[in-house]
N, C-alpha and C positions, 0 to 999 in steps of 0.2 A: 580555604571553606572546609572543617568537618564536621560531617556527620552525625558520627555521632557525639556531638557535643551542643549539638542546634539542630537537636530531636525536636522538643517540644516549637521551635519556629516552623522545623521543617512540619507539624502534624497545623498550626495554625493554615503554614501555604497549602499543602491540601483541600482542606475546610475552602480556602478561595478557590478552587481550581474549578468550583460549582461549575458556577456562569462561562467557565470557556472551559474545553475538554479538548485532550490533544486527537489533531487529525487523526480516521481509516486511515489506516496502509492501503496502499491502492491495491483494490479484488475483494474486501471486508466490505458490510453490512453497512450502512447508516448510521452515525450515534442517533439515540433517542427511538431504536423499536421497540414497539412492548415484546411480550412474550410470545404472541402468535403472532404478529410478524415477523420475526424471528426464526420462529418453526418457518413460515412462511416461503423466509427467504431460503435455509439450507433445504427444504423440497424440492425445488425453484434448479438448486443448486446442481443437486443432483440428475433432475432431467438436462439440464446444462454441459454437464461433465460424462454425460450417461452416449457408453457406443451407440447409436443405434442400428437396427436390424430388420432382417425383410419384414420378422415378426413385428416389428415398431412397424411398420408402414414405408422404410425402406426402401426410395427408390417410389419406380425402377429406373429415373435417373436422378444425380444428387452430384451435387462439388463436393461434401464430405460427410463422413460420418456422427458429426459431433458438433455441438456447439463454440465449443474451445478447442476444438481442433483448428478453428480461423482467430476467435477471440482468447491469444493463447498469450498475453504480457501486460499483466497476469491475466490467471482466467478471469471471463467477462473482461479485459481489456482489448490491447489493436492488434492488429498482428502484423503477417508481411505475405502473409497468402493470400492471393490473387486471382479474381475470377476472370472470364471473361463479355467483352460484352460486341456485339455485331449487327452490323445493317448495311443499308442501300443508298448511299449518298447522288442525286442526279446530277448535282451541278450547277443547281437551279438554286441549292436550300432547300432541297424535300428530302428528307431522310424518312424510309422502310424499312422498319424494324425486322420486317421481312419475319412474322408471325409464325407463319404456313407453316415457314423450315424449324420454329425451335426459338428464335429470338423477339426479346433482341440481346437473352441472360443464356451463356453457353455455359451447357453442365456438361462438365467432362467427363463425369466417372457411371456407373452405368452397369446394375446388380449382375445380367450379364454380357458379354461382347460386340454381342448386338444391338445393347440397348445407349454406348456410348457413343456422345453427339459432337461432332466437327461443324469447325466453322464453312457453311456451305457456300459454293462457288460464287455463290451469287452477292456475296456480301465484298463489296470493299473498301466500310470500314470497321472497323476492329480498333479497340479500347480494354482497358484491362483496368478494374480498380480494383485497389489494396483493401484489406479491412479493416473499417472503421470499430470507435471504441464501444461497448458499454457504458462504463463506467460513469457513478452522476446524471444518466439518461432521465432518472426519476424526475430527478434534479430540473433537468429541461425541459419534460414534459410538460412541469407545474408553471412555469415560465406562461401567463397571460400572454394570448394572440395580438395583444395589442401592445404588448411592451417591444416584440417583434414587430409588427406593423411602424410602429414609431420610427425608426430608423429610413424607412421606406419614406417615409411620407416628410420626415426631416431631416436628410443627410447632412451630415457630418463636415462635407467638404467638398466642390465643385470636383474634386476628381472621381467620386466615386459615385453610385449610380443603383447601389441597391436593390432587390427588391425581393419581398414575399414567392414563397409559393406554397401558393391556396390549393389545397388536398382535399380530394373527398375523404372517409376515414373506412378503411375495409370492416367495421363491426356494426357504423352506422354511416350504408352510402349516401340515403336519404338524407342524412342531416346537415345542417352547412357548412361549408368549409371552412378550414382547420389553416393557420399557418403550417406548413410543411419543416420541419428539423434536422430528422434523420435520414443518414442517406445524404453520400457525395451531394443530392439533387436534389436533397430538402423535397424528397418523393413522400417522406411518410412522418407522420405529427402524433403519433401513438405512440405506446411501447405495444399496447396487445396487436397493431397492427406492426407496426418493426418481426413479434414474432410470427403473426401467423404467415408475411410471406418471407422470414427468413426459412419455416418449414415451409413451407409448399417447397418456395423455391432455391434453396440448399440443403436440402434433407430429403425431398419430393413427397412429404407425408401430407398429405391432404388437413385437410382442420375446417371449421365452421364456418373462418372472414374467405376462405378460398379452398372448397369444396370440386374445385377439376383436375386432374392429374399433368401432368405438364405432360406430351406425346413425344419420343424420343427422335429430335428435327422434323418434328409435326410427322413423325409418323404414326397414327394412330394406326394400324397393322401389328407393331411391335407395342404400342401400351395394351391392345385387349389381349395380346400373347403372352406379357411378361407379366403388368398390376393384376396380380388375384385375389389382392384385399378392396375390400368392398371401401367405398370415399363415403364421407369421409373418415378418416382411418385415424385423426387422432379421437379420440370417442375419450367422455366420461370418464374418473377413475369411479370405481363404484364405495369408496370410501368417504368420499370428499365432495363426489359431482363436478369434478374440479377436469376441463384441460388438458393435457399439456399444453399447450402457449401462456392457459392460462399458471402455470405454476414455475414458465420458462417470466413469465411478462415478470410476476414476484422479484421474482430474482435479480431480473434487472432494474426494476423501477426502485430497487432498495438499495442497489449497490453506489457506494460511497464517490462521493468525486475524488480523481485525484488531488495527492494532497497537497499546497503551494508551503514553501519556506525558505527567507520568513516570507509571511504573509501579504507584508504588503512594505513598501518605505524603499526600495532598492532602488539606486540612481539609475540604471537600467530601463528601467520601467518610464521613466519619463522623460526619458531618450526615445524608446517605442510613440511613445505617445507623440512626440515633439513633431519625427518626422513621418508621423500618421499612421504606421503601423495600427496604433489604437482606432481609428476610422471606420477596417473590417474587423476587428478584430477586440472587438467591446472587451472589456474588460469585464464585468459582471450585472446580473442582471438582477431581478427581487421572486421569488416562484409565490403564486397566488396563498391569498389569506380565505381562501373558501375553505367551510370544515367539510364539506367535502375529499379532503386530502388529510392525510396520515398527518398526523402530530411531528412527521420528520420529516418531509416535504412541503409542508407550511411555509408560509412567509420568514421563506430562506434567498438569507444573500450570497447570489453562488457567481463564483467569478469563471468562466469558462473559456474565455477574448477569444467570442467570434459574435457576428449577430445572426446568424444562421437565415444572412441574404443570398441569393445566391447573386454571383459577379461574373461579368464577362473578363477573362483571363486569356483573351487572342488566342496564339497559339500556342501556349500551353497549355487550354483548356480535351477535354474528351473528346465533340463533337456528333455526341450519344445522346438524344434531345431525351430526355424520360418524361412524363408531361405535362406542362406547361415551363417546364425549363428546358430550356434550347440546346444544342450541342456547345455554344460557344461560355454555358456558363458553370459556375461549380460551387458550390456550400464553402462560406467560409468553414474553413475545417478550426473544432474547437483547438485553445493547445494545453488545452489542461493537460499535463500528462508528459508535453514536449518532448520531456528528459530523456524520457526513453524507449522515444518511437525510432522501429527507425524498420522497413522506409520512411522516408513524408515524402509529399505528393501525392493525389488522387490516383496514380496508379502505377505509382511508389518509385518511382525511375531517382529521388536523390535518395540515396541508401550507403550501411555502412559506415566509417571510422568517427567520429567523435562530434558530437553535438554542434561546437567549435566550423569542422567539414564541411557535416549536411546543414548551417545557415551560411557560413560565408566561403564554402569553397567556391571554383569557377560553374560548377553545377547544382548551383544547393539554391536551396529557397530564393534566397533574396535574387537572382540572377535569372528564377525563372516566375517571380513577380512583374519582373525586368523585361519581359518580351513585350514584340509586336503586339500591337491589340488590345492587352490587359488595363486595367485599371488602374493593377498599385502600378505602377510607370512610373508615378508621382514621386510615391512612396519609397521604392527602391534607388529613383535616383540621387532623391532627398539622404538616405542611407549609406548608399559608394560615399557621399560627403561627408559621412562622419570622419573623425578622426580615428586611427586605431587603435585607440584609450578607447571611448567613445561605441566603437562594434563591442569593443572586448567586454562592458558593461548589461550591453544589452541583451549577448547570447550569456554571462553572468545570470542575469533576471529570463531567460527565457529557463535556463539549468534551472529554478527557482521550482518550474511551473510540473509536478511529479516529485519533489524533494523532499519524501519523510523528515520529521521534526526531530533530529539529537540523533538524526544518522550520519556522525562525522562523519565516516569512512563511505560514505555514499554506497554504498553495499547494496542498498534495498529493507534492510534492518538493521531494527538496534538494541545491540545485543552487546556484551564483554567487549569486544574492539574499541566504539565508542565511547565509555568509560572514559582512559585516558584522556582524548580529546576535552572531556566536559570535565574533565577536574582539573586539564590546560587551563581551561576559560573561565573556571569560576575561582583560580590561585587569586590572592593578597583582594585585591575589591572588586575581581570579574567586570568587571569592567571600562571605561562606557565600550560601548561600540554601538557602531551603524547598524545599519541594515544591510551592508557591500560586506561588512567583515565575516570572515570564517567564520568565526564563533557563535555570530548570530544564529545557525543552525541548533545551536543551546538554551538560545532566547528564547522560554517560548511566550513569556508574554512579552516583550518586544520591548522591556521598559530601556533596556540600554546594555542590563547586567545581568549575567548569569548565578545563580544561586540559590540559595534554599526551593524562593515559589519552582522554577524549571526544576528542578532535581524530584520535588513530587509529583509533576505532569510524566519526569522522565520513565518515574519510577512506574505511571501506570500503563505505559507501552512495551514497555522492557520484555526484550526475549530471551529464556533465559533461567534454568531452574538449574542451579549444577551438585545441590543440597539433597535434589529429590523430594522438599518435604512438600507440595503443592502451591506455593508460593514464589511468585521471580523474585531473582537474588536481588537485586535492588528495593524492592520493594522491602525484603528481611535489614536492608543497612537501612534503609531510612524510615523505619516501621522498627530499630532496635532489633525484631529479632534475632540478625543476626550480629557479631561483633568486625567492626572495622580501623582497628585498630594504625593498619598506616595509611586509612584516608583516600582509599584506590576508589571505593566502592564497591567490592569485590570479598563479597563473604568467608572471613579470614579460612572461617574451616572448608573452604575452595581450592585454599594457597596451598601452600607450604605446610603439612603438621608435621611435629618434632615425634621419633621415634615412639610410640606407643610397646609399654612391655608389660604389658597386660597384668594379669594378678588381682584385678581387680577382685572382692569381695562379693556376699550373697547381698550387698544392694544394690541397690541403683544409680550412687553417687557417679559420676561420669568427668577425668579428667583430658581438657585437649587443648593443647599451645600450637596454635598455627596465627597464618597467615604470611609477612615476609622467611624465609633463613635467616635466621640470625649472624649473619656473621659476614654481611657489609654493613659502614658505616649509616647512619641513619636507617637499615633493619629495625622494624615493629613485629610485634605476633601479639594477640594476646593469651592471659593464660586466662582458661574454664572451667569451670566447677559447674558440674547443673546434675539436677537430678537429685539435688538433698532437699532436706524438707527448708518447709519454709521457714527464709528468717531464723535458719537454725546456727547454730555457733557451729563453726570448721577454721582446725589446723591447716597450714604446708609444710608436709613435712619437707626436710634439702637434707640429699647426701652425696656422699663422691660418686658413688659403685650404686651398682643392684646388688642387694643381696634379697631374694625373696625369703619370709621366716614369717611362718605364723603367729600369729597372736594372741587365735583365736581360736576355733574348731571353724570357722567361716571364713574369718579373717586373715588377710600376706598383710607385711610391710615390703615393700621393695624398696626404699635406698637400706644400706648397710649399715648396719648399726654400730660405731657410734651416730649422730647423727651429724651434719655440718651445725643443721641452724634447726631450729620450728619456729614458723609464721605463725604465732595468738594473736587474738582481739578480734576476730576475722566472722564477718556473720555473709548469711546467705539473706539474696529478696526473696520480698514475698514470692516472687517464680521458682526461687530455692537454686540461685544461680550467682554467681562470683566472676565477672571476669578483671580483668588487672592489664595493663598493657606490659608486656616487658620488653626488654630495649637490648637490640645487637649492634655488634662492631666497634674494633676496639683495638688501639697497637699492640694488642694483649694475645698471647698463643693464644689457638682454638682449644678450648675448656668445655668441657660437657657432666653437666649436672641430673643429683636425677629427682626428680618433685615426685609428692601424691599430697592426696589431702583424705582427710579424715571430717568426716560431720558426723553432731549430735540432737540429735532428734529429742536430748530431753532423758528419754531413758537408756539407750542403747547408741553406738557407736558403727560409720560405717566408714568404711575405708574406697576412695576408687580402685582405677588403676596407674599404675607409674609409669610415667614418660618423660622419657632424656629429651634431654632440652641441650643444643649445642649452640656455644657461645662461643664470641673474638674471631678474632683473626688477626692473622701477622702484616 
């Protein structure tokens, strides 16, 4: 494959991508937002990442000073920070959250040392909970309640009995109950409820949904002493009339879901379903088609790999009830993005190592699913009976959940480090490849081949602008803005450039010879004249050495006379540019030549700078 030879095909392929665009990178906004929605997302992100102060209403007790402190992998995603829950269990199945003593959530920081909470002596049950992800939660919010409830009403197998956690909305407490879907107990149903709850309980910022301040371990005297801001502390912005929790809601509602690459077809997913994992980790839902939803959220197929239901996890549960969710029950966590989630499990007990060790390790998630009393025992047993090869296929599938398209080296960025992999995958016929093949990361349209259609998509998400022209480098190559004689998809001007000898005249014509160093077999570079007259006549002077010699008051001939050659009958294109590939490497000694361009606009000659080009090798 050579992009310069198939530019027309690449342009056609780019047009075909209108119906399917690359998945956003984790932490980026949804595709399809309007300009106004994008502005709201950006405004919300500023609040989400802002470090709150006492003047903002922080405290007097809190867990973190910023939303992004917890949701940090990436910003808006999951994290490794945990919070502590506590209470008293009487041994008869009754749980007291010790609300009068500040329970059940421990706020571990305060604006004054006297405010810092501790787990009270009366508590005999504690549990930690790790930060959940906000990625894609606007899409999750848009899933109809009936779709979630259907999984309870029609269980997928006799082994599981998940149930909906029906909850009140903080913003509409008298409205009909909604199917909870956020939090480890599915205790919240909307992003606004999630934002209001987190603002009060994690930041200590009261708001219109939760206007009452938390007292340190229930001590009202300390609250009166240190809470100097009137409640609710979150007030409308004078310019927009919107509260901080509204802006936080915008940011989170418009966050894209984690990518999945390849999007479908992996053998490991079929095995995952066959052993019963998909009974709870349901692959897909379709969001509501309500006209009240933004277009970017409406009628979208989403693949969170969860049923949002509460399940009895036996002795691997947290034993802290919330609302109608018992201490034994945990919401099925979404698996999208699991590739980079560390730690795993509700309390972060599965941590470190690789995804494979977190899944298959002696205390990994498969082990946790199979503990006494867990609904997932049958699935865990079936998984453990798989062959080692099939287990690896399941891990490979899980590794696709959070992988970015075209990210060949799996570092979370699509850049120049991924280009060699794409070039190798597209060599020859460019396939066929299955979804299980390593090259599938480059097969954007999943037709089994890596070709110009995939290259056009890659150019849409490529990160890097080595020539600082405001367009990413792969777009430059695909569009023909930059030459790529050696076919490595890197603009030649960003690679090895031969020595510029200077002495250009008063005109605009410039000469570069860039690409490979022309001293190895198979090396290629581009001889490029630019900034000349459109469709103008051009000559190329070649000399053995340089000897800058004025030929007019402003123009200097760089190659020494007599010239070794003068190439004629060349014309610049409509952009005032000429490109010619140059080939290097031979069995001859290394030689250097001096090149210079001479352009004629019908009235005057314009000499370019001179360039010394070194060819050959021993």
